[in-house]
C-alpha positions in Angstrom: 7.7 -22.1 -27.8 4.6 -20.1 -28.7 2.5 -23.2 -28.8 3.6 -24.2 -25.3 2.7 -20.7 -24.0 -0.7 -21.0 -25.7 -1.3 -24.4 -24.1 -0.4 -23.1 -20.7 -2.6 -20.0 -21.2 -5.9 -21.3 -19.8 -8.8 -19.5 -18.2 -7.6 -20.0 -14.6 -10.3 -19.8 -11.9 -8.1 -20.7 -9.0 -5.0 -18.9 -7.7 -2.3 -19.1 -5.1 -3.2 -16.0 -3.0 0.3 -16.0 -1.3 1.8 -15.0 -4.7 1.1 -11.3 -5.0 1.4 -9.7 -8.5 3.3 -6.5 -8.6 2.6 -3.2 -10.3 5.8 -3.7 -12.3 4.6 -7.1 -13.6 1.2 -5.6 -14.6 3.0 -2.7 -16.4 5.1 -5.2 -18.3 1.9 -7.0 -19.4 0.4 -3.7 -20.6 3.6 -2.9 -22.4 3.2 -6.1 -24.4 -0.5 -5.2 -25.1 0.5 -1.7 -26.2 3.0 -3.1 -28.8 0.3 -5.4 -30.3 -1.7 -4.6 -33.4 -4.5 -2.1 -33.4 -7.2 -1.4 -36.0 -6.1 1.5 -38.2 -3.5 2.0 -35.4 -5.9 4.1 -33.4 -4.8 2.5 -30.1 -8.0 3.5 -28.1 -7.4 1.2 -25.2 -6.4 2.2 -21.7 -5.6 -0.1 -18.8 -6.6 0.2 -15.1 -4.1 -1.7 -12.9 -5.1 -3.2 -9.6 -2.7 -5.2 -7.4 -3.5 -4.1 -3.8 -5.7 -6.6 -2.0 -8.4 -4.2 -0.9 -9.0 -3.0 -4.5 -8.7 -6.4 -6.1 -11.4 -7.7 -3.6 -13.7 -4.8 -4.7 -13.2 -5.6 -8.4 -13.7 -9.3 -7.7 -17.1 -8.6 -6.1 -18.2 -7.0 -9.4 -17.4 -10.0 -11.6 -19.2 -13.3 -12.3 -17.1 -16.3 -13.2 -17.6 -19.6 -15.1 -21.1 -19.1 -16.6 -20.8 -22.7 -17.9 -20.7 -24.0 -14.3 -23.8 -22.4 -12.7 -23.8 -24.6 -9.7 -20.3 -23.6 -8.6 -19.0 -20.4 -7.0 -15.6 -19.7 -8.6 -13.1 -18.8 -7.6 -13.3 -20.8 -4.4 -12.6 -18.9 -1.2 -8.9 -18.6 -0.7 -8.2 -19.1 -4.4 -8.8 -15.6 -5.8 -6.7 -13.6 -8.2 -4.2 -11.2 -6.7 -4.4 -8.6 -9.5 -6.7 -7.3 -12.2 -6.3 -5.3 -15.4 -9.4 -3.5 -16.6 -9.3 -2.9 -20.3 -11.1 0.3 -21.2 -11.8 2.1 -24.4 -11.1 5.8 -24.5 -14.2 7.2 -26.2 -12.3 10.5 -26.9 -10.0 8.5 -29.2 -12.9 6.6 -30.7 -16.5 6.0 -29.6 -17.0 3.1 -32.2 -17.2 0.5 -29.5 -17.9 -2.6 -31.7 -15.0 -1.7 -34.1 -12.3 -2.2 -31.5 -13.6 -5.5 -30.1 -10.8 -7.3 -31.9 -8.2 -5.0 -30.4 -9.5 -5.9 -27.0 -9.0 -9.6 -27.8 -5.6 -9.0 -29.2 -4.5 -7.0 -26.1 -6.0 -9.5 -23.6 -4.2 -12.4 -25.4 -0.9 -10.5 -25.3 -1.4 -9.7 -21.6 -2.1 -13.3 -20.8 0.8 -14.7 -22.8 3.1 -12.3 -21.0 1.7 -13.5 -17.7 2.3 -17.1 -18.6 5.9 -16.3 -19.5 6.2 -14.9 -16.0 4.9 -18.1 -14.4 1.5 -16.5 -13.8 -1.9 -16.9 -15.5 -5.2 -15.2 -15.8 -8.8 -15.2 -17.0 -10.7 -12.9 -19.3 -14.0 -11.8 -17.7 -16.7 -10.3 -19.7 -19.5 -10.9 -17.2 -19.7 -7.7 -15.3 -21.6 -4.4 -15.3 -19.5 -1.7 -17.0 -21.4 1.0 -15.2 -20.8 -0.6 -11.7 -17.0 -1.0 -12.5 -16.8 2.6 -13.8 -18.4 3.9 -10.6 -16.4 1.7 -8.3 -13.1 2.7 -9.9 -14.1 6.4 -10.4 -13.2 6.2 -14.0 -13.7 9.4 -16.1 -16.7 9.6 -18.4 -14.7 8.9 -21.6 -13.3 5.5 -20.3 -15.6 2.6 -20.9 -14.7 -0.7 -19.2 -14.7 -3.4 -21.9 -13.0 -6.5 -20.4 -11.6 -7.4 -17.0 -8.5 -9.7 -16.9 -7.8 -11.5 -13.6 -4.1 -12.2 -13.0 -2.4 -14.5 -10.4 -0.4 -17.6 -9.9 -2.5 -20.6 -11.1 -3.4 -23.1 -8.3 -5.7 -25.6 -10.0 -5.5 -28.4 -12.6 -6.9 -27.9 -16.1 -6.9 -30.7 -18.6 -7.4 -30.3 -22.3 -9.4 -33.1 -24.0 -10.2 -33.8 -27.6 -13.8 -33.4 -28.8 -15.1 -35.2 -31.8 -17.5 -33.6 -34.3 -20.6 -34.7 -32.3 -19.2 -34.2 -28.8 -20.0 -31.4 -26.4 -17.4 -28.7 -26.0 -18.9 -27.6 -22.6 -16.2 -27.4 -20.0 -16.8 -29.3 -16.7 -15.2 -30.3 -13.4 -14.9 -33.7 -11.8 -15.3 -34.7 -8.2 -11.6 -33.7 -7.5 -12.3 -30.2 -8.9 -10.2 -30.8 -12.0 -11.3 -28.6 -14.8 -11.7 -30.2 -18.2 -11.8 -28.2 -21.5 -12.8 -30.1 -24.6 -11.2 -28.8 -27.8 -12.4 -29.4 -31.3 -10.0 -31.5 -33.4 -7.8 -29.7 -36.0 -9.3 -31.8 -38.8 -12.8 -30.5 -37.8 -11.7 -26.9 -38.1 -9.5 -26.6 -41.1 -11.4 -25.9 -44.4 -9.9 -26.7 -47.8 -10.8 -25.6 -51.2 -12.6 -28.2 -53.2 -10.9 -29.1 -56.5 
């Protein structure tokens, strides 16, 4: 079951805008993140929830997507996410920003697996200006935006392919806008102790 959720949990860059994400669904995702592991159990992360169209449009304008596809503008018009979660670090709890990077990854993965279980999907976005997001959302000084997670109902096709040791792992799209994601083979990743 967990492997199937992981395989369905892709970096979606196209969504069905007719499927609105609710506040309650976002709160359930954050509840899963809150129950996840945290370094020395400090729990310095806070979550800004956005599900209203006007606000999600404002956040979308502050993000840049798919750096690996510089000739494309994604998401395509009419295929935008219908919600965002902005993961922030509360500097009053800890101002050690690098220390809690793993917590952010754990929280984001928990959020996205919860979304997949709901029939939704998302995309982690690190390409944004924290200062611009902070200003746009009127966040207090102690909250630093660390990662933005787009949420919505996926409306595109993503295909996982296998990459050999010498193959490129750059993702790409074909003429039909199908998104291909090469994954390294298991045997190329697992290390064994030599005897």
